[in-house]
VOKOLMAR-205175 format. One record per atom (N, C-alpha, C, O): chain; x, y, z; residue number from 1; residue in three letters; atom name. Coordinates in steps of 0.1 Angstrom, whole numbers. Example, Ala and Ser with C-alpha at 12.3 -4.5 7.8 and 13.67 -1.06 7.14 Angstrom:
<atoms>
atom drenlo=A; c1=132; c2=-57; c3=78; marlum=1; nuza=ala; rokol=N
atom drenlo=A; c1=123; c2=-45; c3=78; marlum=1; nuza=ala; rokol=CA
atom drenlo=A; c1=132; c2=-33; c3=78; marlum=1; nuza=ala; rokol=C
atom drenlo=A; c1=142; c2=-33; c3=85; marlum=1; nuza=ala; rokol=O
atom drenlo=A; c1=128; c2=-22; c3=71; marlum=2; nuza=ser; rokol=N
atom drenlo=A; c1=137; c2=-11; c3=71; marlum=2; nuza=ser; rokol=CA
atom drenlo=A; c1=129; c2=0; c3=79; marlum=2; nuza=ser; rokol=C
atom drenlo=A; c1=134; c2=11; c3=80; marlum=2; nuza=ser; rokol=O
</atoms>
This chain:
<atoms>
atom drenlo=A; c1=6; c2=-14; c3=-1; marlum=1; nuza=met; rokol=N
atom drenlo=A; c1=-3; c2=4; c3=-2; marlum=1; nuza=met; rokol=CA
atom drenlo=A; c1=12; c2=13; c3=3; marlum=1; nuza=met; rokol=C
atom drenlo=A; c1=22; c2=12; c3=9; marlum=1; nuza=met; rokol=O
atom drenlo=A; c1=2; c2=23; c3=-7; marlum=2; nuza=arg; rokol=N
atom drenlo=A; c1=8; c2=32; c3=-8; marlum=2; nuza=arg; rokol=CA
atom drenlo=A; c1=3; c2=44; c3=-2; marlum=2; nuza=arg; rokol=C
atom drenlo=A; c1=-7; c2=50; c3=-6; marlum=2; nuza=arg; rokol=O
atom drenlo=A; c1=10; c2=46; c3=10; marlum=3; nuza=thr; rokol=N
atom drenlo=A; c1=6; c2=66; c3=17; marlum=3; nuza=thr; rokol=CA
atom drenlo=A; c1=11; c2=78; c3=9; marlum=3; nuza=thr; rokol=C
atom drenlo=A; c1=22; c2=82; c3=4; marlum=3; nuza=thr; rokol=O
atom drenlo=A; c1=-5; c2=83; c3=12; marlum=4; nuza=thr; rokol=N
atom drenlo=A; c1=9; c2=98; c3=2; marlum=4; nuza=thr; rokol=CA
atom drenlo=A; c1=1; c2=113; c3=12; marlum=4; nuza=thr; rokol=C
atom drenlo=A; c1=-12; c2=114; c3=11; marlum=4; nuza=thr; rokol=O
atom drenlo=A; c1=9; c2=124; c3=24; marlum=5; nuza=ala; rokol=N
atom drenlo=A; c1=6; c2=129; c3=25; marlum=5; nuza=ala; rokol=CA
atom drenlo=A; c1=-5; c2=144; c3=21; marlum=5; nuza=ala; rokol=C
atom drenlo=A; c1=-2; c2=155; c3=16; marlum=5; nuza=ala; rokol=O
atom drenlo=A; c1=-15; c2=139; c3=24; marlum=6; nuza=ala; rokol=N
atom drenlo=A; c1=-26; c2=147; c3=28; marlum=6; nuza=ala; rokol=CA
atom drenlo=A; c1=-19; c2=171; c3=24; marlum=6; nuza=ala; rokol=C
atom drenlo=A; c1=-19; c2=180; c3=32; marlum=6; nuza=ala; rokol=O
atom drenlo=A; c1=-14; c2=171; c3=9; marlum=7; nuza=thr; rokol=N
atom drenlo=A; c1=-9; c2=190; c3=11; marlum=7; nuza=thr; rokol=CA
atom drenlo=A; c1=-16; c2=188; c3=0; marlum=7; nuza=thr; rokol=C
atom drenlo=A; c1=-17; c2=179; c3=-8; marlum=7; nuza=thr; rokol=O
atom drenlo=A; c1=-26; c2=206; c3=1; marlum=8; nuza=pro; rokol=N
atom drenlo=A; c1=-32; c2=211; c3=-10; marlum=8; nuza=pro; rokol=CA
atom drenlo=A; c1=-16; c2=212; c3=-19; marlum=8; nuza=pro; rokol=C
atom drenlo=A; c1=-4; c2=210; c3=-17; marlum=8; nuza=pro; rokol=O
atom drenlo=A; c1=-26; c2=218; c3=-30; marlum=9; nuza=leu; rokol=N
atom drenlo=A; c1=-15; c2=216; c3=-43; marlum=9; nuza=leu; rokol=CA
atom drenlo=A; c1=-13; c2=230; c3=-47; marlum=9; nuza=leu; rokol=C
atom drenlo=A; c1=-9; c2=232; c3=-58; marlum=9; nuza=leu; rokol=O
atom drenlo=A; c1=-16; c2=242; c3=-36; marlum=10; nuza=glu; rokol=N
atom drenlo=A; c1=-20; c2=254; c3=-42; marlum=10; nuza=glu; rokol=CA
atom drenlo=A; c1=-16; c2=259; c3=-28; marlum=10; nuza=glu; rokol=C
atom drenlo=A; c1=-24; c2=266; c3=-22; marlum=10; nuza=glu; rokol=O
atom drenlo=A; c1=0; c2=255; c3=-20; marlum=11; nuza=ile; rokol=N
atom drenlo=A; c1=8; c2=262; c3=-19; marlum=11; nuza=ile; rokol=CA
atom drenlo=A; c1=19; c2=260; c3=-28; marlum=11; nuza=ile; rokol=C
atom drenlo=A; c1=26; c2=252; c3=-34; marlum=11; nuza=ile; rokol=O
atom drenlo=A; c1=19; c2=273; c3=-25; marlum=12; nuza=gly; rokol=N
atom drenlo=A; c1=28; c2=288; c3=-31; marlum=12; nuza=gly; rokol=CA
atom drenlo=A; c1=44; c2=294; c3=-23; marlum=12; nuza=gly; rokol=C
atom drenlo=A; c1=43; c2=304; c3=-15; marlum=12; nuza=gly; rokol=O
atom drenlo=A; c1=51; c2=291; c3=-25; marlum=13; nuza=asp; rokol=N
atom drenlo=A; c1=59; c2=305; c3=-17; marlum=13; nuza=asp; rokol=CA
atom drenlo=A; c1=53; c2=321; c3=-9; marlum=13; nuza=asp; rokol=C
atom drenlo=A; c1=49; c2=331; c3=-14; marlum=13; nuza=asp; rokol=O
atom drenlo=A; c1=55; c2=317; c3=3; marlum=14; nuza=ala; rokol=N
atom drenlo=A; c1=49; c2=333; c3=6; marlum=14; nuza=ala; rokol=CA
atom drenlo=A; c1=56; c2=344; c3=0; marlum=14; nuza=ala; rokol=C
atom drenlo=A; c1=66; c2=344; c3=-8; marlum=14; nuza=ala; rokol=O
atom drenlo=A; c1=50; c2=355; c3=4; marlum=15; nuza=arg; rokol=N
atom drenlo=A; c1=59; c2=364; c3=1; marlum=15; nuza=arg; rokol=CA
atom drenlo=A; c1=65; c2=374; c3=14; marlum=15; nuza=arg; rokol=C
atom drenlo=A; c1=57; c2=383; c3=19; marlum=15; nuza=arg; rokol=O
atom drenlo=A; c1=75; c2=373; c3=17; marlum=16; nuza=ala; rokol=N
atom drenlo=A; c1=85; c2=373; c3=30; marlum=16; nuza=ala; rokol=CA
atom drenlo=A; c1=97; c2=387; c3=30; marlum=16; nuza=ala; rokol=C
atom drenlo=A; c1=106; c2=389; c3=38; marlum=16; nuza=ala; rokol=O
atom drenlo=A; c1=92; c2=395; c3=18; marlum=17; nuza=asp; rokol=N
atom drenlo=A; c1=97; c2=410; c3=22; marlum=17; nuza=asp; rokol=CA
atom drenlo=A; c1=91; c2=416; c3=30; marlum=17; nuza=asp; rokol=C
atom drenlo=A; c1=81; c2=409; c3=33; marlum=17; nuza=asp; rokol=O
atom drenlo=A; c1=92; c2=429; c3=40; marlum=18; nuza=phe; rokol=N
atom drenlo=A; c1=87; c2=438; c3=50; marlum=18; nuza=phe; rokol=CA
atom drenlo=A; c1=72; c2=449; c3=47; marlum=18; nuza=phe; rokol=C
atom drenlo=A; c1=61; c2=452; c3=53; marlum=18; nuza=phe; rokol=O
atom drenlo=A; c1=79; c2=453; c3=36; marlum=19; nuza=leu; rokol=N
atom drenlo=A; c1=67; c2=460; c3=28; marlum=19; nuza=leu; rokol=CA
atom drenlo=A; c1=52; c2=455; c3=22; marlum=19; nuza=leu; rokol=C
atom drenlo=A; c1=41; c2=461; c3=20; marlum=19; nuza=leu; rokol=O
atom drenlo=A; c1=59; c2=438; c3=20; marlum=20; nuza=ser; rokol=N
atom drenlo=A; c1=45; c2=433; c3=18; marlum=20; nuza=ser; rokol=CA
atom drenlo=A; c1=41; c2=424; c3=34; marlum=20; nuza=ser; rokol=C
atom drenlo=A; c1=33; c2=415; c3=35; marlum=20; nuza=ser; rokol=O
atom drenlo=A; c1=47; c2=429; c3=41; marlum=21; nuza=leu; rokol=N
atom drenlo=A; c1=42; c2=422; c3=58; marlum=21; nuza=leu; rokol=CA
atom drenlo=A; c1=35; c2=432; c3=63; marlum=21; nuza=leu; rokol=C
atom drenlo=A; c1=25; c2=426; c3=67; marlum=21; nuza=leu; rokol=O
atom drenlo=A; c1=33; c2=445; c3=66; marlum=22; nuza=leu; rokol=N
atom drenlo=A; c1=28; c2=460; c3=67; marlum=22; nuza=leu; rokol=CA
atom drenlo=A; c1=19; c2=461; c3=55; marlum=22; nuza=leu; rokol=C
atom drenlo=A; c1=9; c2=467; c3=59; marlum=22; nuza=leu; rokol=O
atom drenlo=A; c1=19; c2=456; c3=41; marlum=23; nuza=ala; rokol=N
atom drenlo=A; c1=10; c2=460; c3=31; marlum=23; nuza=ala; rokol=CA
atom drenlo=A; c1=-7; c2=458; c3=43; marlum=23; nuza=ala; rokol=C
atom drenlo=A; c1=-16; c2=464; c3=49; marlum=23; nuza=ala; rokol=O
atom drenlo=A; c1=-1; c2=440; c3=41; marlum=24; nuza=gly; rokol=N
atom drenlo=A; c1=-7; c2=427; c3=51; marlum=24; nuza=gly; rokol=CA
atom drenlo=A; c1=-17; c2=436; c3=56; marlum=24; nuza=gly; rokol=C
atom drenlo=A; c1=-27; c2=442; c3=52; marlum=24; nuza=gly; rokol=O
atom drenlo=A; c1=-11; c2=436; c3=67; marlum=25; nuza=phe; rokol=N
atom drenlo=A; c1=-10; c2=447; c3=83; marlum=25; nuza=phe; rokol=CA
atom drenlo=A; c1=-26; c2=454; c3=76; marlum=25; nuza=phe; rokol=C
atom drenlo=A; c1=-37; c2=451; c3=73; marlum=25; nuza=phe; rokol=O
atom drenlo=A; c1=-15; c2=468; c3=74; marlum=26; nuza=gly; rokol=N
atom drenlo=A; c1=-26; c2=476; c3=68; marlum=26; nuza=gly; rokol=CA
atom drenlo=A; c1=-36; c2=471; c3=60; marlum=26; nuza=gly; rokol=C
atom drenlo=A; c1=-42; c2=465; c3=69; marlum=26; nuza=gly; rokol=O
atom drenlo=A; c1=-44; c2=468; c3=48; marlum=27; nuza=ile; rokol=N
atom drenlo=A; c1=-51; c2=462; c3=48; marlum=27; nuza=ile; rokol=CA
atom drenlo=A; c1=-64; c2=456; c3=58; marlum=27; nuza=ile; rokol=C
atom drenlo=A; c1=-76; c2=458; c3=57; marlum=27; nuza=ile; rokol=O
atom drenlo=A; c1=-60; c2=450; c3=64; marlum=28; nuza=ser; rokol=N
atom drenlo=A; c1=-68; c2=437; c3=74; marlum=28; nuza=ser; rokol=CA
atom drenlo=A; c1=-73; c2=447; c3=86; marlum=28; nuza=ser; rokol=C
atom drenlo=A; c1=-83; c2=446; c3=93; marlum=28; nuza=ser; rokol=O
atom drenlo=A; c1=-61; c2=461; c3=85; marlum=29; nuza=leu; rokol=N
atom drenlo=A; c1=-64; c2=474; c3=97; marlum=29; nuza=leu; rokol=CA
atom drenlo=A; c1=-74; c2=477; c3=94; marlum=29; nuza=leu; rokol=C
atom drenlo=A; c1=-81; c2=480; c3=103; marlum=29; nuza=leu; rokol=O
atom drenlo=A; c1=-79; c2=480; c3=78; marlum=30; nuza=val; rokol=N
atom drenlo=A; c1=-89; c2=485; c3=68; marlum=30; nuza=val; rokol=CA
atom drenlo=A; c1=-101; c2=481; c3=74; marlum=30; nuza=val; rokol=C
atom drenlo=A; c1=-109; c2=488; c3=81; marlum=30; nuza=val; rokol=O
atom drenlo=A; c1=-102; c2=468; c3=68; marlum=31; nuza=arg; rokol=N
atom drenlo=A; c1=-113; c2=458; c3=72; marlum=31; nuza=arg; rokol=CA
atom drenlo=A; c1=-117; c2=459; c3=80; marlum=31; nuza=arg; rokol=C
atom drenlo=A; c1=-127; c2=467; c3=79; marlum=31; nuza=arg; rokol=O
atom drenlo=A; c1=-115; c2=453; c3=90; marlum=32; nuza=leu; rokol=N
atom drenlo=A; c1=-116; c2=459; c3=107; marlum=32; nuza=leu; rokol=CA
atom drenlo=A; c1=-128; c2=471; c3=106; marlum=32; nuza=leu; rokol=C
atom drenlo=A; c1=-140; c2=470; c3=109; marlum=32; nuza=leu; rokol=O
atom drenlo=A; c1=-119; c2=484; c3=100; marlum=33; nuza=thr; rokol=N
atom drenlo=A; c1=-125; c2=497; c3=106; marlum=33; nuza=thr; rokol=CA
atom drenlo=A; c1=-137; c2=494; c3=98; marlum=33; nuza=thr; rokol=C
atom drenlo=A; c1=-147; c2=491; c3=104; marlum=33; nuza=thr; rokol=O
atom drenlo=A; c1=-136; c2=494; c3=83; marlum=34; nuza=met; rokol=N
atom drenlo=A; c1=-154; c2=489; c3=79; marlum=34; nuza=met; rokol=CA
atom drenlo=A; c1=-160; c2=478; c3=84; marlum=34; nuza=met; rokol=C
atom drenlo=A; c1=-172; c2=478; c3=85; marlum=34; nuza=met; rokol=O
atom drenlo=A; c1=-153; c2=468; c3=89; marlum=35; nuza=leu; rokol=N
atom drenlo=A; c1=-163; c2=454; c3=94; marlum=35; nuza=leu; rokol=CA
atom drenlo=A; c1=-171; c2=462; c3=111; marlum=35; nuza=leu; rokol=C
atom drenlo=A; c1=-182; c2=461; c3=116; marlum=35; nuza=leu; rokol=O
atom drenlo=A; c1=-163; c2=467; c3=113; marlum=36; nuza=ile; rokol=N
atom drenlo=A; c1=-165; c2=466; c3=131; marlum=36; nuza=ile; rokol=CA
atom drenlo=A; c1=-170; c2=483; c3=131; marlum=36; nuza=ile; rokol=C
atom drenlo=A; c1=-181; c2=485; c3=136; marlum=36; nuza=ile; rokol=O
atom drenlo=A; c1=-163; c2=491; c3=127; marlum=37; nuza=gly; rokol=N
atom drenlo=A; c1=-158; c2=505; c3=133; marlum=37; nuza=gly; rokol=CA
atom drenlo=A; c1=-174; c2=514; c3=128; marlum=37; nuza=gly; rokol=C
atom drenlo=A; c1=-183; c2=520; c3=134; marlum=37; nuza=gly; rokol=O
atom drenlo=A; c1=-170; c2=511; c3=114; marlum=38; nuza=leu; rokol=N
atom drenlo=A; c1=-186; c2=520; c3=108; marlum=38; nuza=leu; rokol=CA
atom drenlo=A; c1=-194; c2=512; c3=114; marlum=38; nuza=leu; rokol=C
atom drenlo=A; c1=-195; c2=515; c3=126; marlum=38; nuza=leu; rokol=O
atom drenlo=A; c1=-201; c2=502; c3=111; marlum=39; nuza=pro; rokol=N
atom drenlo=A; c1=-212; c2=496; c3=123; marlum=39; nuza=pro; rokol=CA
atom drenlo=A; c1=-214; c2=503; c3=131; marlum=39; nuza=pro; rokol=C
atom drenlo=A; c1=-225; c2=508; c3=132; marlum=39; nuza=pro; rokol=O
atom drenlo=A; c1=-204; c2=506; c3=143; marlum=40; nuza=ala; rokol=N
atom drenlo=A; c1=-209; c2=508; c3=151; marlum=40; nuza=ala; rokol=CA
atom drenlo=A; c1=-206; c2=523; c3=155; marlum=40; nuza=ala; rokol=C
atom drenlo=A; c1=-208; c2=528; c3=167; marlum=40; nuza=ala; rokol=O
atom drenlo=A; c1=-203; c2=530; c3=145; marlum=41; nuza=ser; rokol=N
atom drenlo=A; c1=-201; c2=545; c3=148; marlum=41; nuza=ser; rokol=CA
atom drenlo=A; c1=-220; c2=545; c3=143; marlum=41; nuza=ser; rokol=C
atom drenlo=A; c1=-231; c2=547; c3=149; marlum=41; nuza=ser; rokol=O
atom drenlo=A; c1=-218; c2=542; c3=131; marlum=42; nuza=ile; rokol=N
atom drenlo=A; c1=-238; c2=544; c3=130; marlum=42; nuza=ile; rokol=CA
atom drenlo=A; c1=-244; c2=543; c3=140; marlum=42; nuza=ile; rokol=C
atom drenlo=A; c1=-248; c2=553; c3=146; marlum=42; nuza=ile; rokol=O
atom drenlo=A; c1=-245; c2=527; c3=147; marlum=43; nuza=thr; rokol=N
atom drenlo=A; c1=-251; c2=530; c3=161; marlum=43; nuza=thr; rokol=CA
atom drenlo=A; c1=-250; c2=536; c3=170; marlum=43; nuza=thr; rokol=C
atom drenlo=A; c1=-260; c2=537; c3=177; marlum=43; nuza=thr; rokol=O
atom drenlo=A; c1=-240; c2=543; c3=173; marlum=44; nuza=trp; rokol=N
atom drenlo=A; c1=-238; c2=551; c3=181; marlum=44; nuza=trp; rokol=CA
atom drenlo=A; c1=-241; c2=567; c3=178; marlum=44; nuza=trp; rokol=C
atom drenlo=A; c1=-235; c2=574; c3=186; marlum=44; nuza=trp; rokol=O
atom drenlo=A; c1=-247; c2=573; c3=170; marlum=45; nuza=asn; rokol=N
atom drenlo=A; c1=-245; c2=581; c3=163; marlum=45; nuza=asn; rokol=CA
atom drenlo=A; c1=-264; c2=580; c3=164; marlum=45; nuza=asn; rokol=C
atom drenlo=A; c1=-269; c2=591; c3=166; marlum=45; nuza=asn; rokol=O
atom drenlo=A; c1=-274; c2=568; c3=161; marlum=46; nuza=ile; rokol=N
atom drenlo=A; c1=-284; c2=567; c3=157; marlum=46; nuza=ile; rokol=CA
atom drenlo=A; c1=-289; c2=562; c3=172; marlum=46; nuza=ile; rokol=C
atom drenlo=A; c1=-300; c2=556; c3=172; marlum=46; nuza=ile; rokol=O
atom drenlo=A; c1=-280; c2=563; c3=186; marlum=47; nuza=leu; rokol=N
atom drenlo=A; c1=-287; c2=562; c3=196; marlum=47; nuza=leu; rokol=CA
atom drenlo=A; c1=-287; c2=580; c3=204; marlum=47; nuza=leu; rokol=C
atom drenlo=A; c1=-295; c2=585; c3=212; marlum=47; nuza=leu; rokol=O
atom drenlo=A; c1=-277; c2=585; c3=200; marlum=48; nuza=lys; rokol=N
atom drenlo=A; c1=-273; c2=598; c3=201; marlum=48; nuza=lys; rokol=CA
atom drenlo=A; c1=-283; c2=607; c3=200; marlum=48; nuza=lys; rokol=C
atom drenlo=A; c1=-286; c2=615; c3=209; marlum=48; nuza=lys; rokol=O
atom drenlo=A; c1=-287; c2=605; c3=189; marlum=49; nuza=arg; rokol=N
atom drenlo=A; c1=-300; c2=613; c3=181; marlum=49; nuza=arg; rokol=CA
atom drenlo=A; c1=-310; c2=608; c3=188; marlum=49; nuza=arg; rokol=C
atom drenlo=A; c1=-313; c2=616; c3=197; marlum=49; nuza=arg; rokol=O
atom drenlo=A; c1=-318; c2=597; c3=190; marlum=50; nuza=thr; rokol=N
atom drenlo=A; c1=-326; c2=593; c3=201; marlum=50; nuza=thr; rokol=CA
atom drenlo=A; c1=-328; c2=591; c3=212; marlum=50; nuza=thr; rokol=C
atom drenlo=A; c1=-337; c2=586; c3=217; marlum=50; nuza=thr; rokol=O
atom drenlo=A; c1=-320; c2=594; c3=215; marlum=51; nuza=gln; rokol=N
atom drenlo=A; c1=-321; c2=600; c3=233; marlum=51; nuza=gln; rokol=CA
atom drenlo=A; c1=-319; c2=611; c3=235; marlum=51; nuza=gln; rokol=C
atom drenlo=A; c1=-316; c2=612; c3=247; marlum=51; nuza=gln; rokol=O
atom drenlo=A; c1=-318; c2=626; c3=229; marlum=52; nuza=arg; rokol=N
atom drenlo=A; c1=-314; c2=632; c3=230; marlum=52; nuza=arg; rokol=CA
atom drenlo=A; c1=-325; c2=642; c3=233; marlum=52; nuza=arg; rokol=C
atom drenlo=A; c1=-323; c2=654; c3=236; marlum=52; nuza=arg; rokol=O
atom drenlo=A; c1=-340; c2=633; c3=232; marlum=53; nuza=gly; rokol=N
atom drenlo=A; c1=-353; c2=641; c3=239; marlum=53; nuza=gly; rokol=CA
atom drenlo=A; c1=-357; c2=651; c3=238; marlum=53; nuza=gly; rokol=C
atom drenlo=A; c1=-367; c2=654; c3=245; marlum=53; nuza=gly; rokol=O
</atoms>
């Protein structure tokens, strides 16, 4: 019987330079801000306007 390791075929070399790493962090930060920060600020503004009384 022959056994083979279950590795995906699309694994390639990762980008290792510092600029690519920094750009990845920047893109992640923008996504985090859009997905969490923007809805939170909209909700905060709605609550602030409705509780003005």
